[in-house]
C-alpha positions in Angstrom: -14.6 12.4 7.9 -12.7 14.7 5.6 -10.5 17.2 7.5 -10.1 20.6 5.8 -6.5 20.8 7.3 -5.6 17.8 5.1 -6.8 19.5 1.9 -5.2 22.8 2.5 -2.4 22.1 5.0 -2.5 23.0 8.7 0.3 25.6 8.6 1.5 28.3 6.2 4.7 26.2 5.6 2.7 23.1 4.8 0.3 25.0 2.5 3.3 26.3 0.6 4.9 22.8 0.3 1.6 21.2 -0.8 1.2 23.9 -3.5 4.8 23.7 -4.7 4.8 19.9 -4.9 1.5 19.8 -6.7 2.7 22.4 -9.3 6.1 20.7 -9.8 4.6 17.2 -10.1 1.7 18.3 -12.3 -0.9 16.5 -10.1 -2.8 17.2 -6.9 -0.6 16.0 -4.0 -2.3 12.8 -2.9 -4.0 12.8 0.4 -1.6 10.2 1.8 1.2 12.7 1.5 -1.0 15.5 2.8 -1.7 13.5 5.9 2.1 13.1 6.5 2.3 16.9 6.6 -0.8 17.2 8.9 -0.1 14.5 11.5 3.6 14.6 12.1 3.3 12.4 15.3 1.8 9.5 13.4 1.8 9.8 9.7 5.0 11.8 9.4 8.5 10.4 9.8 7.6 7.3 11.9 5.1 5.9 9.5 7.2 7.0 6.5 10.2 5.1 7.8 8.2 2.0 8.5 6.6 2.2 5.1 10.0 2.7 3.4 11.6 -0.2 5.3 8.7 -2.6 4.6 8.1 -1.6 1.0 11.6 -0.9 -0.2 14.0 -2.5 2.3 15.8 -5.8 1.8 13.3 -8.6 1.1 12.9 -11.8 -0.8 9.9 -10.1 -2.4 10.3 -7.6 -5.3 8.9 -4.1 -4.9 6.1 -5.1 -7.3 5.2 -8.1 -5.2 5.0 -6.0 -2.1 3.0 -3.3 -3.8 0.6 -6.0 -5.1 0.2 -7.3 -1.5 -0.6 -3.8 -0.3 -3.2 -3.4 -3.1 -4.7 -6.8 -2.1 -4.9 -5.8 1.6 -6.5 -2.5 0.5 -9.1 -4.4 -1.6 -10.1 -6.6 1.4 -10.5 -3.4 3.4 -12.5 -1.8 0.6 -10.0 1.1 0.3 -10.2 2.4 -3.3 -7.4 5.0 -2.7 -4.9 2.3 -1.7 -6.0 -0.2 -4.3 -5.5 2.5 -7.0 -2.2 3.8 -5.6 -0.5 0.5 -4.9 -2.0 -1.3 -7.8 -0.6 1.4 -10.1 2.9 0.7 -8.7 2.5 -3.1 -9.0 1.5 -2.7 -12.7 5.1 -1.8 -13.4 6.2 -5.3 -12.5 3.1 -7.4 -13.3 1.1 -5.5 -16.0 -2.4 -4.2 -15.7 -4.2 -7.5 -16.4 -2.4 -9.5 -13.7 -2.9 -6.8 -11.1 -6.6 -6.7 -11.9 -6.8 -10.5 -11.8 -5.2 -10.5 -8.3 -7.5 -7.9 -7.0 -10.5 -9.8 -8.5 -9.4 -13.2 -7.2 -5.7 -14.0 -6.5 -6.5 -17.7 -6.3 -7.1 -17.8 -10.0 -4.6 -15.1 -11.0 -1.5 -15.9 -13.1 1.0 -15.5 -10.2 3.5 -17.8 -8.6 2.3 -20.4 -6.0 4.6 -18.8 -3.5 2.9 -15.4 -3.9 -0.6 -16.9 -3.9 0.2 -18.8 -0.6 1.4 -15.5 0.9 -1.7 -13.7 -0.2 -3.8 -16.5 1.4 -1.9 -16.0 4.6 -2.3 -12.2 4.7 -5.9 -12.4 3.6 -6.5 -14.4 6.8 -4.5 -11.9 8.8 -6.6 -9.1 7.3 -10.1 -10.6 7.4 -9.9 -12.9 10.4 -6.9 -11.9 12.6 -8.2 -13.7 15.7 -8.8 -16.8 13.7 -5.3 -16.9 12.2 -3.3 -19.9 13.5 0.1 -21.4 13.2 -1.4 -23.8 10.7 -2.0 -20.9 8.3 1.7 -20.1 8.5 2.6 -23.8 8.0 0.4 -23.9 4.9 2.3 -21.0 3.4 5.7 -22.5 4.4 4.6 -25.8 2.8 3.9 -23.9 -0.5 7.6 -22.7 -0.6 7.4 -19.4 1.3 10.4 -18.9 3.5 9.9 -17.8 7.1 11.6 -14.5 6.3 9.4 -13.9 3.3 6.3 -14.7 5.3 7.4 -12.3 7.9 7.9 -9.6 5.2 4.4 -10.3 3.8 2.9 -10.1 7.3 4.7 -6.7 7.7 3.1 -5.4 4.5 -0.3 -6.6 5.7 0.1 -5.0 9.1 1.2 -1.7 7.6 -1.6 -1.6 5.0 -4.3 -2.7 7.4 -3.5 0.5 9.2 -3.0 2.8 6.2 -6.0 1.6 4.3 -8.2 2.1 7.3 -7.1 5.6 8.0 -7.4 6.4 4.2 -11.0 5.3 4.5 -11.6 7.1 7.8 -10.2 10.3 6.4 -12.1 9.9 3.1 -9.1 10.2 0.8 -9.8 11.8 -2.5 -9.5 9.2 -5.4 -7.2 10.5 -8.1 -7.6 9.8 -11.7 -6.0 6.7 -13.2 -3.5 9.0 -14.9 -2.6 10.7 -11.6 -2.2 7.3 -9.9 0.2 6.4 -12.7 2.2 9.6 -12.2 2.4 9.1 -8.5 3.4 5.5 -9.0 6.4 6.5 -11.1 7.4 9.0 -8.5 7.1 6.5 -5.7 9.1 4.0 -7.6 11.9 6.5 -8.1 11.8 8.2 -4.7 10.4 5.6 -2.2 8.3 6.5 0.8 10.5 8.5 3.1 
């Protein structure tokens, strides 16, 4: 359900910020950022800090790899907004063809076995969380994924299982490919918090 407060802002201050940011950036402020203004208790600082730490904090995964994981989780949750937003960021490290191949079928995409094994693990976490077992983790570890890297991949999956679902629930507007690309450049430069 689309909330009008997300589109326009719920306070005069938020309306002014949304308008200013949209004018300066040259694009409509994406709904993900608008939600952060609207729901300060959940989508504001707390979620922003968790997202920053997960997506930009120290990790054995590159920023592009984590963004690709986020886009994959979003595709399994059928969230076009998050696929577009995080796929556009992953393109900076992988290129458009590889990102598209991963979203289509990561098992046949031109990515490292380590990344493919991690995607298999987080796909199971996303699609069948109750069916995920220690054997799934052992399979990823056997493919060369470290415990720390598997933990980081699980953190990305956990985060984007929440974000992609609320993006769908709130019916986020889907920007153009050009606007996704502009937002991606900004998120690479500024991060999430």
